[in-house]
PQR file with spaces between the fields and no chain letter, atoms N, CA, C, O and H, PARSE charges and radii, in Angstrom:
ATOM       1  N    UNK     1      68.008   84.850   90.135 -0.4000 1.5000
ATOM       2  CA   UNK     1      69.344   86.036   90.887 -0.0000 2.0000
ATOM       3  C    UNK     1      68.907   86.963   90.474  0.5500 1.7000
ATOM       4  O    UNK     1      69.260   87.317   89.349 -0.5500 1.4000
ATOM       5  N    UNK     2      67.996   87.705   91.187 -0.4000 1.5000
ATOM       6  CA   UNK     2      68.526   88.853   91.033 -0.0000 2.0000
ATOM       7  C    UNK     2      68.490   89.997   91.270  0.5500 1.7000
ATOM       8  O    UNK     2      67.895   90.981   90.830 -0.5500 1.4000
ATOM       9  H    UNK     2      67.710   87.418   92.101  0.4000 1.0000
ATOM      10  N    UNK     3      69.682   89.637   92.543 -0.4000 1.5000
ATOM      11  CA   UNK     3      70.008   90.604   93.312 -0.0000 2.0000
ATOM      12  C    UNK     3      70.978   90.870   92.972  0.5500 1.7000
ATOM      13  O    UNK     3      71.860   90.084   92.628 -0.5500 1.4000
ATOM      14  H    UNK     3      70.166   88.838   92.900  0.4000 1.0000
ATOM      15  N    UNK     4      71.035   92.186   92.994 -0.4000 1.5000
ATOM      16  CA   UNK     4      72.798   92.977   92.685 -0.0000 2.0000
ATOM      17  C    UNK     4      73.838   92.577   93.807  0.5500 1.7000
ATOM      18  O    UNK     4      73.467   92.795   94.961 -0.5500 1.4000
ATOM      19  H    UNK     4      70.318   92.824   93.273  0.4000 1.0000
ATOM      20  N    UNK     5      74.679   92.203   93.685 -0.4000 1.5000
ATOM      21  CA   UNK     5      75.244   91.569   93.969 -0.0000 2.0000
ATOM      22  C    UNK     5      76.403   92.544   94.569  0.5500 1.7000
ATOM      23  O    UNK     5      76.843   93.544   94.001 -0.5500 1.4000
ATOM      24  H    UNK     5      74.981   92.025   92.749  0.4000 1.0000
ATOM      25  N    UNK     6      76.918   91.892   96.212 -0.4000 1.5000
ATOM      26  CA   UNK     6      77.914   93.239   96.246 -0.0000 2.0000
ATOM      27  C    UNK     6      79.063   93.936   96.142  0.5500 1.7000
ATOM      28  O    UNK     6      79.506   93.834   94.998 -0.5500 1.4000
ATOM      29  H    UNK     6      76.560   91.081   96.674  0.4000 1.0000
ATOM      30  N    UNK     7      79.680   94.544   96.787 -0.4000 1.5000
ATOM      31  CA   UNK     7      81.293   94.536   96.200 -0.0000 2.0000
ATOM      32  C    UNK     7      81.978   93.730   96.852  0.5500 1.7000
ATOM      33  O    UNK     7      81.985   93.349   98.022 -0.5500 1.4000
ATOM      34  H    UNK     7      79.320   94.627   97.716  0.4000 1.0000
ATOM      35  N    UNK     8      82.573   93.510   95.925 -0.4000 1.5000
ATOM      36  CA   UNK     8      84.009   92.360   96.486 -0.0000 2.0000
ATOM      37  C    UNK     8      84.634   92.589   97.619  0.5500 1.7000
ATOM      38  O    UNK     8      85.505   91.833   98.048 -0.5500 1.4000
ATOM      39  H    UNK     8      82.568   93.820   94.974  0.4000 1.0000
ATOM      40  N    UNK     9      84.387   93.273   98.001 -0.4000 1.5000
ATOM      41  CA   UNK     9      85.443   93.806   99.233 -0.0000 2.0000
ATOM      42  C    UNK     9      84.351   93.453   99.964  0.5500 1.7000
ATOM      43  O    UNK     9      84.102   92.404  100.558 -0.5500 1.4000
ATOM      44  H    UNK     9      83.678   93.888   97.653  0.4000 1.0000
ATOM      45  N    UNK    10      83.670   94.564   99.836 -0.4000 1.5000
ATOM      46  CA   UNK    10      82.374   93.938  101.278 -0.0000 2.0000
ATOM      47  C    UNK    10      82.175   92.726  101.298  0.5500 1.7000
ATOM      48  O    UNK    10      81.565   92.274  102.267 -0.5500 1.4000
ATOM      49  H    UNK    10      83.872   95.416   99.354  0.4000 1.0000
ATOM      50  N    UNK    11      82.604   91.864  100.285 -0.4000 1.5000
ATOM      51  CA   UNK    11      81.918   90.527  100.316 -0.0000 2.0000
ATOM      52  C    UNK    11      82.836   89.483  101.422  0.5500 1.7000
ATOM      53  O    UNK    11      82.455   88.735  102.322 -0.5500 1.4000
ATOM      54  H    UNK    11      83.099   92.232   99.497  0.4000 1.0000
ATOM      55  N    UNK    12      83.927   89.752  101.002 -0.4000 1.5000
ATOM      56  CA   UNK    12      85.177   89.009  101.549 -0.0000 2.0000
ATOM      57  C    UNK    12      85.610   89.232  103.007  0.5500 1.7000
ATOM      58  O    UNK    12      85.910   88.291  103.742 -0.5500 1.4000
ATOM      59  H    UNK    12      84.237   90.361  100.271  0.4000 1.0000
ATOM      60  N    UNK    13      85.637   91.050  103.554 -0.4000 1.5000
ATOM      61  CA   UNK    13      85.740   91.706  103.986 -0.0000 2.0000
ATOM      62  C    UNK    13      84.474   90.518  105.499  0.5500 1.7000
ATOM      63  O    UNK    13      84.848   90.048  106.574 -0.5500 1.4000
ATOM      64  H    UNK    13      85.393   91.815  102.957  0.4000 1.0000
ATOM      65  N    UNK    14      83.328   90.469  104.968 -0.4000 1.5000
ATOM      66  CA   UNK    14      81.903   90.138  105.760 -0.0000 2.0000
ATOM      67  C    UNK    14      82.288   88.606  106.454  0.5500 1.7000
ATOM      68  O    UNK    14      82.274   88.226  107.625 -0.5500 1.4000
ATOM      69  H    UNK    14      83.024   90.851  104.095  0.4000 1.0000
ATOM      70  N    UNK    15      82.840   87.512  104.421 -0.4000 1.5000
ATOM      71  CA   UNK    15      83.531   86.421  104.834 -0.0000 2.0000
ATOM      72  C    UNK    15      83.797   86.765  105.813  0.5500 1.7000
ATOM      73  O    UNK    15      82.759   87.175  106.334 -0.5500 1.4000
ATOM      74  H    UNK    15      82.851   87.820  103.469  0.4000 1.0000
ATOM      75  N    UNK    16      84.637   86.877  106.490 -0.4000 1.5000
ATOM      76  CA   UNK    16      86.333   87.060  107.217 -0.0000 2.0000
ATOM      77  C    UNK    16      86.034   86.831  109.005  0.5500 1.7000
ATOM      78  O    UNK    16      86.456   86.043  109.852 -0.5500 1.4000
ATOM      79  H    UNK    16      85.480   86.545  106.067  0.4000 1.0000
ATOM      80  N    UNK    17      84.722   88.418  108.994 -0.4000 1.5000
ATOM      81  CA   UNK    17      84.333   88.144  110.195 -0.0000 2.0000
ATOM      82  C    UNK    17      83.063   86.988  110.193  0.5500 1.7000
ATOM      83  O    UNK    17      82.591   86.541  111.239 -0.5500 1.4000
ATOM      84  H    UNK    17      84.380   89.058  108.306  0.4000 1.0000
ATOM      85  N    UNK    18      82.876   86.826  109.640 -0.4000 1.5000
ATOM      86  CA   UNK    18      81.272   85.352  109.416 -0.0000 2.0000
ATOM      87  C    UNK    18      82.639   84.479  110.644  0.5500 1.7000
ATOM      88  O    UNK    18      82.703   84.344  111.866 -0.5500 1.4000
ATOM      89  H    UNK    18      83.259   87.189  108.791  0.4000 1.0000
ATOM      90  N    UNK    19      83.349   84.153  109.716 -0.4000 1.5000
ATOM      91  CA   UNK    19      84.293   82.629  110.375 -0.0000 2.0000
ATOM      92  C    UNK    19      85.486   83.439  111.051  0.5500 1.7000
ATOM      93  O    UNK    19      86.597   82.933  110.893 -0.5500 1.4000
ATOM      94  H    UNK    19      83.298   84.262  108.723  0.4000 1.0000
ATOM      95  N    UNK    20      85.423   84.566  111.746 -0.4000 1.5000
ATOM      96  CA   UNK    20      86.382   85.086  112.674 -0.0000 2.0000
ATOM      97  C    UNK    20      87.631   84.718  112.100  0.5500 1.7000
ATOM      98  O    UNK    20      88.475   84.083  112.732 -0.5500 1.4000
ATOM      99  H    UNK    20      84.521   84.977  111.874  0.4000 1.0000
ATOM     100  N    UNK    21      87.734   84.980  111.282 -0.4000 1.5000
ATOM     101  CA   UNK    21      89.252   84.296  110.664 -0.0000 2.0000
ATOM     102  C    UNK    21      89.743   85.808  110.171  0.5500 1.7000
ATOM     103  O    UNK    21      89.014   86.731  109.809 -0.5500 1.4000
ATOM     104  H    UNK    21      87.048   85.496  110.769  0.4000 1.0000
ATOM     105  N    UNK    22      92.023   85.776  110.318 -0.4000 1.5000
ATOM     106  CA   UNK    22      92.097   87.252  109.749 -0.0000 2.0000
ATOM     107  C    UNK    22      92.334   87.102  108.151  0.5500 1.7000
ATOM     108  O    UNK    22      91.640   86.386  107.429 -0.5500 1.4000
ATOM     109  H    UNK    22      92.615   85.026  110.613  0.4000 1.0000
ATOM     110  N    UNK    23      93.292   87.796  107.771 -0.4000 1.5000
ATOM     111  CA   UNK    23      93.692   87.402  106.858 -0.0000 2.0000
ATOM     112  C    UNK    23      94.001   86.589  106.001  0.5500 1.7000
ATOM     113  O    UNK    23      93.428   86.266  104.960 -0.5500 1.4000
ATOM     114  H    UNK    23      93.856   88.378  108.357  0.4000 1.0000
ATOM     115  N    UNK    24      95.936   85.895  106.950 -0.4000 1.5000
ATOM     116  CA   UNK    24      96.384   84.978  106.837 -0.0000 2.0000
ATOM     117  C    UNK    24      95.517   83.520  106.923  0.5500 1.7000
ATOM     118  O    UNK    24      95.466   82.473  106.277 -0.5500 1.4000
ATOM     119  H    UNK    24      96.402   86.157  107.795  0.4000 1.0000
ATOM     120  N    UNK    25      94.985   84.000  107.908 -0.4000 1.5000
ATOM     121  CA   UNK    25      93.722   82.352  107.886 -0.0000 2.0000
ATOM     122  C    UNK    25      92.971   82.331  106.438  0.5500 1.7000
ATOM     123  O    UNK    25      93.318   81.560  105.543 -0.5500 1.4000
ATOM     124  H    UNK    25      95.027   84.850  108.433  0.4000 1.0000
ATOM     125  N    UNK    26      91.875   83.291  106.306 -0.4000 1.5000
ATOM     126  CA   UNK    26      91.108   83.371  105.799 -0.0000 2.0000
ATOM     127  C    UNK    26      91.709   83.009  104.030  0.5500 1.7000
ATOM     128  O    UNK    26      90.893   82.736  103.149 -0.5500 1.4000
ATOM     129  H    UNK    26      91.594   83.917  107.033  0.4000 1.0000
ATOM     130  N    UNK    27      93.328   83.076  103.738 -0.4000 1.5000
ATOM     131  CA   UNK    27      93.998   83.458  102.067 -0.0000 2.0000
ATOM     132  C    UNK    27      94.105   82.192  102.493  0.5500 1.7000
ATOM     133  O    UNK    27      93.609   81.491  101.610 -0.5500 1.4000
ATOM     134  H    UNK    27      93.991   83.297  104.454  0.4000 1.0000
ATOM     135  N    UNK    28      94.769   81.042  104.023 -0.4000 1.5000
ATOM     136  CA   UNK    28      95.488   79.993  103.997 -0.0000 2.0000
ATOM     137  C    UNK    28      93.595   79.189  103.095  0.5500 1.7000
ATOM     138  O    UNK    28      93.351   78.777  101.961 -0.5500 1.4000
ATOM     139  H    UNK    28      95.172   81.611  104.740  0.4000 1.0000
ATOM     140  N    UNK    29      92.841   79.314  104.202 -0.4000 1.5000
ATOM     141  CA   UNK    29      91.261   78.775  104.155 -0.0000 2.0000
ATOM     142  C    UNK    29      90.981   77.820  102.485  0.5500 1.7000
ATOM     143  O    UNK    29      90.775   76.716  101.980 -0.5500 1.4000
ATOM     144  H    UNK    29      93.039   79.649  105.124  0.4000 1.0000
ATOM     145  N    UNK    30      91.154   79.113  102.259 -0.4000 1.5000
ATOM     146  CA   UNK    30      90.353   79.556  100.984 -0.0000 2.0000
ATOM     147  C    UNK    30      91.083   79.212   99.586  0.5500 1.7000
ATOM     148  O    UNK    30      90.467   78.788   98.608 -0.5500 1.4000
ATOM     149  H    UNK    30      91.321   80.010  102.670  0.4000 1.0000
ATOM     150  N    UNK    31      93.094   79.554   99.627 -0.4000 1.5000
ATOM     151  CA   UNK    31      93.784   78.063   98.908 -0.0000 2.0000
ATOM     152  C    UNK    31      94.048   79.232   98.174  0.5500 1.7000
ATOM     153  O    UNK    31      93.845   79.061   96.972 -0.5500 1.4000
ATOM     154  H    UNK    31      93.595   79.899  100.421  0.4000 1.0000
ATOM     155  N    UNK    32      94.639   80.978   98.641 -0.4000 1.5000
ATOM     156  CA   UNK    32      95.485   81.731   97.936 -0.0000 2.0000
ATOM     157  C    UNK    32      96.050   82.306   98.544  0.5500 1.7000
ATOM     158  O    UNK    32      95.944   81.932   99.712 -0.5500 1.4000
ATOM     159  H    UNK    32      94.804   81.117   99.617  0.4000 1.0000
ATOM     160  N    UNK    33      96.781   83.242   98.397 -0.4000 1.5000
ATOM     161  CA   UNK    33      98.454   83.691   98.796 -0.0000 2.0000
ATOM     162  C    UNK    33      97.912   84.934   99.243  0.5500 1.7000
ATOM     163  O    UNK    33      97.423   85.767   98.480 -0.5500 1.4000
ATOM     164  H    UNK    33      96.867   83.546   97.449  0.4000 1.0000
ATOM     165  N    UNK    34      98.019   85.082  100.737 -0.4000 1.5000
ATOM     166  CA   UNK    34      97.963   86.176  101.520 -0.0000 2.0000
ATOM     167  C    UNK    34      97.934   87.941  100.428  0.5500 1.7000
ATOM     168  O    UNK    34      97.214   88.880  100.770 -0.5500 1.4000
ATOM     169  H    UNK    34      98.416   84.406  101.357  0.4000 1.0000
ATOM     170  N    UNK    35      98.762   87.989   99.314 -0.4000 1.5000
ATOM     171  CA   UNK    35      99.016   88.986   98.585 -0.0000 2.0000
ATOM     172  C    UNK    35      97.807   88.870   97.270  0.5500 1.7000
ATOM     173  O    UNK    35      97.561   90.027   96.928 -0.5500 1.4000
ATOM     174  H    UNK    35      99.346   87.226   99.036  0.4000 1.0000
ATOM     175  N    UNK    36      97.233   88.175   96.687 -0.4000 1.5000
ATOM     176  CA   UNK    36      96.171   87.864   96.280 -0.0000 2.0000
ATOM     177  C    UNK    36      95.006   88.562   96.794  0.5500 1.7000
ATOM     178  O    UNK    36      94.543   89.449   96.077 -0.5500 1.4000
ATOM     179  H    UNK    36      97.433   87.236   96.964  0.4000 1.0000
ATOM     180  N    UNK    37      94.421   88.306   97.966 -0.4000 1.5000
ATOM     181  CA   UNK    37      93.491   88.128   99.061 -0.0000 2.0000
ATOM     182  C    UNK    37      93.717   90.286   99.228  0.5500 1.7000
ATOM     183  O    UNK    37      92.924   91.220   99.347 -0.5500 1.4000
ATOM     184  H    UNK    37      94.797   87.585   98.548  0.4000 1.0000
ATOM     185  N    UNK    38      95.089   90.169   99.146 -0.4000 1.5000
ATOM     186  CA   UNK    38      94.918   91.752   99.830 -0.0000 2.0000
ATOM     187  C    UNK    38      94.657   92.874   98.338  0.5500 1.7000
ATOM     188  O    UNK    38      94.400   94.070   98.481 -0.5500 1.4000
ATOM     189  H    UNK    38      95.733   89.410   99.049  0.4000 1.0000
ATOM     190  N    UNK    39      94.778   92.248   97.066 -0.4000 1.5000
ATOM     191  CA   UNK    39      95.041   92.976   96.019 -0.0000 2.0000
ATOM     192  C    UNK    39      93.103   92.393   95.608  0.5500 1.7000
ATOM     193  O    UNK    39      92.735   92.928   94.562 -0.5500 1.4000
ATOM     194  H    UNK    39      94.986   91.277   96.950  0.4000 1.0000
ATOM     195  N    UNK    40      92.527   91.917   95.942 -0.4000 1.5000
ATOM     196  CA   UNK    40      90.994   91.481   96.164 -0.0000 2.0000
ATOM     197  C    UNK    40      90.576   92.702   96.863  0.5500 1.7000
ATOM     198  O    UNK    40      89.663   93.405   96.430 -0.5500 1.4000
ATOM     199  H    UNK    40      92.826   91.483   96.792  0.4000 1.0000
ATOM     200  N    UNK    41      91.219   92.964   97.924 -0.4000 1.5000
ATOM     201  CA   UNK    41      90.684   93.615   98.983 -0.0000 2.0000
ATOM     202  C    UNK    41      90.796   95.388   98.688  0.5500 1.7000
ATOM     203  O    UNK    41      90.222   96.328   99.238 -0.5500 1.4000
ATOM     204  H    UNK    41      91.961   92.393   98.276  0.4000 1.0000
ATOM     205  N    UNK    42      91.609   95.344   97.785 -0.4000 1.5000
ATOM     206  CA   UNK    42      91.674   97.092   97.353 -0.0000 2.0000
ATOM     207  C    UNK    42      90.525   97.701   96.821  0.5500 1.7000
ATOM     208  O    UNK    42      89.828   97.184   95.948 -0.5500 1.4000
ATOM     209  H    UNK    42      92.075   94.581   97.338  0.4000 1.0000
ATOM     210  N    UNK    43      90.314   98.846   97.363 -0.4000 1.5000
ATOM     211  CA   UNK    43      88.960   99.590   96.122 -0.0000 2.0000
ATOM     212  C    UNK    43      89.074   99.116   94.810  0.5500 1.7000
ATOM     213  O    UNK    43      90.053   98.431   94.514 -0.5500 1.4000
ATOM     214  H    UNK    43      90.881   99.266   98.072  0.4000 1.0000
ATOM     215  N    UNK    44      88.454   99.307   94.214 -0.4000 1.5000
ATOM     216  CA   UNK    44      88.211   98.709   92.751 -0.0000 2.0000
ATOM     217  C    UNK    44      89.321   99.433   91.674  0.5500 1.7000
ATOM     218  O    UNK    44      89.881   98.930   90.700 -0.5500 1.4000
ATOM     219  H    UNK    44      87.659   99.863   94.455  0.4000 1.0000
ATOM     220  N    UNK    45      89.402  100.584   92.139 -0.4000 1.5000
ATOM     221  CA   UNK    45      89.789  102.327   91.345 -0.0000 2.0000
ATOM     222  C    UNK    45      91.331  102.135   91.706  0.5500 1.7000
ATOM     223  O    UNK    45      91.999  103.094   91.319 -0.5500 1.4000
ATOM     224  H    UNK    45      88.947  100.994   92.930  0.4000 1.0000
ATOM     225  N    UNK    46      91.896  101.370   92.201 -0.4000 1.5000
ATOM     226  CA   UNK    46      93.388  101.047   92.903 -0.0000 2.0000
ATOM     227  C    UNK    46      94.566  100.427   92.006  0.5500 1.7000
ATOM     228  O    UNK    46      94.466   99.210   92.164 -0.5500 1.4000
ATOM     229  H    UNK    46      91.354  100.591   92.515  0.4000 1.0000
ATOM     230  N    UNK    47      95.371  100.630   91.351 -0.4000 1.5000
ATOM     231  CA   UNK    47      96.041  100.105   90.516 -0.0000 2.0000
ATOM     232  C    UNK    47      96.531   99.129   90.477  0.5500 1.7000
ATOM     233  O    UNK    47      96.978   98.757   89.392 -0.5500 1.4000
ATOM     234  H    UNK    47      95.452  101.618   91.223  0.4000 1.0000
ATOM     235  N    UNK    48      96.707   97.994   92.055 -0.4000 1.5000
ATOM     236  CA   UNK    48      96.301   96.846   92.838 -0.0000 2.0000
ATOM     237  C    UNK    48      95.188   95.818   92.256  0.5500 1.7000
ATOM     238  O    UNK    48      95.165   94.706   91.729 -0.5500 1.4000
ATOM     239  H    UNK    48      96.344   98.297   92.936  0.4000 1.0000
ATOM     240  N    UNK    49      94.409   96.687   92.598 -0.4000 1.5000
ATOM     241  CA   UNK    49      92.982   96.092   92.435 -0.0000 2.0000
ATOM     242  C    UNK    49      93.060   94.693   91.428  0.5500 1.7000
ATOM     243  O    UNK    49      93.834   94.603   90.475 -0.5500 1.4000
ATOM     244  H    UNK    49      94.428   97.590   93.026  0.4000 1.0000
ATOM     245  N    UNK    50      92.318   93.876   91.749 -0.4000 1.5000
ATOM     246  CA   UNK    50      92.069   92.748   90.753 -0.0000 2.0000
ATOM     247  C    UNK    50      91.060   92.008   91.515  0.5500 1.7000
ATOM     248  O    UNK    50      90.868   91.836   92.718 -0.5500 1.4000
ATOM     249  H    UNK    50      91.689   93.949   92.522  0.4000 1.0000
ATOM     250  N    UNK    51      90.451   91.609   90.398 -0.4000 1.5000
ATOM     251  CA   UNK    51      88.574   91.483   90.411 -0.0000 2.0000
ATOM     252  C    UNK    51      88.686   89.197   90.536  0.5500 1.7000
ATOM     253  O    UNK    51      89.389   88.335   90.008 -0.5500 1.4000
ATOM     254  H    UNK    51      90.607   91.749   89.421  0.4000 1.0000
ATOM     255  N    UNK    52      87.729   89.210   91.367 -0.4000 1.5000
ATOM     256  CA   UNK    52      88.143   87.703   91.651 -0.0000 2.0000
ATOM     257  C    UNK    52      87.180   86.892   90.755  0.5500 1.7000
ATOM     258  O    UNK    52      86.047   87.360   90.648 -0.5500 1.4000
ATOM     259  H    UNK    52      87.158   89.910   91.795  0.4000 1.0000
ATOM     260  N    UNK    53      87.444   85.805   90.129 -0.4000 1.5000
ATOM     261  CA   UNK    53      86.668   85.325   89.393 -0.0000 2.0000
ATOM     262  C    UNK    53      85.594   84.454   90.123  0.5500 1.7000
ATOM     263  O    UNK    53      85.560   84.257   91.338 -0.5500 1.4000
ATOM     264  H    UNK    53      88.365   85.425   90.216  0.4000 1.0000
ATOM     265  N    UNK    54      84.706   83.955   89.175 -0.4000 1.5000
ATOM     266  CA   UNK    54      83.582   83.294   89.206 -0.0000 2.0000
ATOM     267  C    UNK    54      83.451   82.432   90.725  0.5500 1.7000
ATOM     268  O    UNK    54      82.617   82.611   91.614 -0.5500 1.4000
ATOM     269  H    UNK    54      84.734   84.115   88.188  0.4000 1.0000
ATOM     270  N    UNK    55      85.127   80.969   90.648 -0.4000 1.5000
ATOM     271  CA   UNK    55      84.749   79.906   91.346 -0.0000 2.0000
ATOM     272  C    UNK    55      85.565   80.291   92.911  0.5500 1.7000
ATOM     273  O    UNK    55      85.475   79.479   93.832 -0.5500 1.4000
ATOM     274  H    UNK    55      85.804   80.824   89.927  0.4000 1.0000
ATOM     275  N    UNK    56      86.308   81.527   93.077 -0.4000 1.5000
ATOM     276  CA   UNK    56      86.293   82.285   94.048 -0.0000 2.0000
ATOM     277  C    UNK    56      84.999   82.602   95.118  0.5500 1.7000
ATOM     278  O    UNK    56      84.804   82.369   96.311 -0.5500 1.4000
ATOM     279  H    UNK    56      86.381   82.186   92.329  0.4000 1.0000
ATOM     280  N    UNK    57      84.175   83.308   93.956 -0.4000 1.5000
ATOM     281  CA   UNK    57      82.946   83.649   94.766 -0.0000 2.0000
ATOM     282  C    UNK    57      82.173   82.436   94.955  0.5500 1.7000
ATOM     283  O    UNK    57      81.288   82.563   95.802 -0.5500 1.4000
ATOM     284  H    UNK    57      84.333   83.498   92.987  0.4000 1.0000
ATOM     285  N    UNK    58      82.258   81.276   94.396 -0.4000 1.5000
ATOM     286  CA   UNK    58      81.080   80.624   94.367 -0.0000 2.0000
ATOM     287  C    UNK    58      82.151   79.512   95.757  0.5500 1.7000
ATOM     288  O    UNK    58      81.356   79.217   96.650 -0.5500 1.4000
ATOM     289  H    UNK    58      82.977   81.173   93.709  0.4000 1.0000
ATOM     290  N    UNK    59      83.320   79.033   96.012 -0.4000 1.5000
ATOM     291  CA   UNK    59      83.481   78.749   96.290 -0.0000 2.0000
ATOM     292  C    UNK    59      83.742   79.311   97.975  0.5500 1.7000
ATOM     293  O    UNK    59      83.910   78.484   98.872 -0.5500 1.4000
ATOM     294  H    UNK    59      83.966   79.272   95.287  0.4000 1.0000
ATOM     295  N    UNK    60      83.748   80.539   98.200 -0.4000 1.5000
ATOM     296  CA   UNK    60      83.476   81.285   99.518 -0.0000 2.0000
ATOM     297  C    UNK    60      82.466   81.253   99.786  0.5500 1.7000
ATOM     298  O    UNK    60      82.220   81.364  100.987 -0.5500 1.4000
ATOM     299  H    UNK    60      83.611   81.211   97.472  0.4000 1.0000
ATOM     300  N    UNK    61      81.176   81.063   98.699 -0.4000 1.5000
ATOM     301  CA   UNK    61      79.742   81.330   99.435 -0.0000 2.0000
ATOM     302  C    UNK    61      79.593   79.681  100.186  0.5500 1.7000
ATOM     303  O    UNK    61      78.864   79.529  101.166 -0.5500 1.4000
ATOM     304  H    UNK    61      81.375   80.974   97.723  0.4000 1.0000
ATOM     305  N    UNK    62      80.352   78.559   99.601 -0.4000 1.5000
ATOM     306  CA   UNK    62      79.949   77.789   99.545 -0.0000 2.0000
ATOM     307  C    UNK    62      80.571   77.511  101.604  0.5500 1.7000
ATOM     308  O    UNK    62      79.795   77.156  102.490 -0.5500 1.4000
ATOM     309  H    UNK    62      80.944   78.682   98.804  0.4000 1.0000
ATOM     310  N    UNK    63      81.761   77.747  101.770 -0.4000 1.5000
ATOM     311  CA   UNK    63      82.192   77.808  102.636 -0.0000 2.0000
ATOM     312  C    UNK    63      81.287   78.561  103.856  0.5500 1.7000
ATOM     313  O    UNK    63      81.281   78.070  104.985 -0.5500 1.4000
ATOM     314  H    UNK    63      82.392   78.036  101.050  0.4000 1.0000
ATOM     315  N    UNK    64      80.470   79.873  103.522 -0.4000 1.5000
ATOM     316  CA   UNK    64      79.870   79.863  104.142 -0.0000 2.0000
ATOM     317  C    UNK    64      78.853   79.546  104.204  0.5500 1.7000
ATOM     318  O    UNK    64      78.328   80.251  105.066 -0.5500 1.4000
ATOM     319  H    UNK    64      80.474   80.272  102.605  0.4000 1.0000
ATOM     320  N    UNK    65      77.998   78.718  103.719 -0.4000 1.5000
ATOM     321  CA   UNK    65      76.984   78.050  103.706 -0.0000 2.0000
ATOM     322  C    UNK    65      76.612   76.768  104.643  0.5500 1.7000
ATOM     323  O    UNK    65      75.538   76.236  104.923 -0.5500 1.4000
ATOM     324  H    UNK    65      78.424   78.145  103.019  0.4000 1.0000
ATOM     325  N    UNK    66      77.786   76.538  104.961 -0.4000 1.5000
ATOM     326  CA   UNK    66      78.462   75.193  105.964 -0.0000 2.0000
ATOM     327  C    UNK    66      79.311   75.490  107.339  0.5500 1.7000
ATOM     328  O    UNK    66      79.935   74.730  108.080 -0.5500 1.4000
ATOM     329  H    UNK    66      78.658   76.970  104.734  0.4000 1.0000
ATOM     330  N    UNK    67      79.075   76.947  107.378 -0.4000 1.5000
ATOM     331  CA   UNK    67      79.258   77.486  108.618 -0.0000 2.0000
ATOM     332  C    UNK    67      77.975   78.226  109.513  0.5500 1.7000
ATOM     333  O    UNK    67      76.990   78.849  109.115 -0.5500 1.4000
ATOM     334  H    UNK    67      78.568   77.565  106.777  0.4000 1.0000
ATOM     335  N    UNK    68      78.458   77.855  110.952 -0.4000 1.5000
ATOM     336  CA   UNK    68      76.992   78.482  112.140 -0.0000 2.0000
ATOM     337  C    UNK    68      77.258   79.437  112.071  0.5500 1.7000
ATOM     338  O    UNK    68      78.430   79.770  112.242 -0.5500 1.4000
ATOM     339  H    UNK    68      79.258   77.349  111.275  0.4000 1.0000
ATOM     340  N    UNK    69      76.171   80.423  111.753 -0.4000 1.5000
ATOM     341  CA   UNK    69      76.165   81.763  112.028 -0.0000 2.0000
ATOM     342  C    UNK    69      76.391   82.201  113.598  0.5500 1.7000
ATOM     343  O    UNK    69      75.839   81.322  114.259 -0.5500 1.4000
ATOM     344  H    UNK    69      75.218   80.152  111.614  0.4000 1.0000
ATOM     345  N    UNK    70      76.844   82.976  114.294 -0.4000 1.5000
ATOM     346  CA   UNK    70      77.582   83.331  114.975 -0.0000 2.0000
ATOM     347  C    UNK    70      75.716   84.201  115.772  0.5500 1.7000
ATOM     348  O    UNK    70      75.097   85.077  115.168 -0.5500 1.4000
ATOM     349  H    UNK    70      77.293   83.691  113.757  0.4000 1.0000
ATOM     350  N    UNK    71      75.390   83.763  116.784 -0.4000 1.5000
ATOM     351  CA   UNK    71      74.298   84.505  117.733 -0.0000 2.0000
ATOM     352  C    UNK    71      74.504   85.773  118.253  0.5500 1.7000
ATOM     353  O    UNK    71      73.647   86.294  118.967 -0.5500 1.4000
ATOM     354  H    UNK    71      75.893   83.052  117.275  0.4000 1.0000
């Protein structure tokens, strides 16, 4: 894995778009609270920002790998 990871905010927004889900729907799908998702989406220099743990990254990637791509 030599590719540079994308910022988590971009990753999450792309995932929600690919799944065509709102923040509430996406938070429910990945088993987290809306508040935690909102904290993950904050700019990284924000006081409320929280880093996603590796398990969240892997779980979301797994969901996306089983999702048909939009035409």
